[in-house]
C-alpha angles and dihedrals in degrees: 000000000000094000092045094051098038113070094197119117116235125193091231092053097064090108094063108121128230091258089066090055087053088060090050090053092050091049090051091051092047092240091121131038121197118214128184112243116201116229090244089063101034108110091190089067091074088062098041108041143018114272135190112260096252092052092047092050091049093050092043088055089055091053091051093044092241096122 
């Protein structure tokens, strides 16, 4: 989020691909808004890392529209 919102060039950000600059352009034109999503609410976490059973059940409920 920091790189997308901050237009400054950093030496360690040379590897950022053109698609990330696309996001910057959309942010600048107010077509996209970035919001922080806490890990407790991030549904993608259940697909990308191991979770404790209660957290998995909560997120799974969000995917199914139960919660």
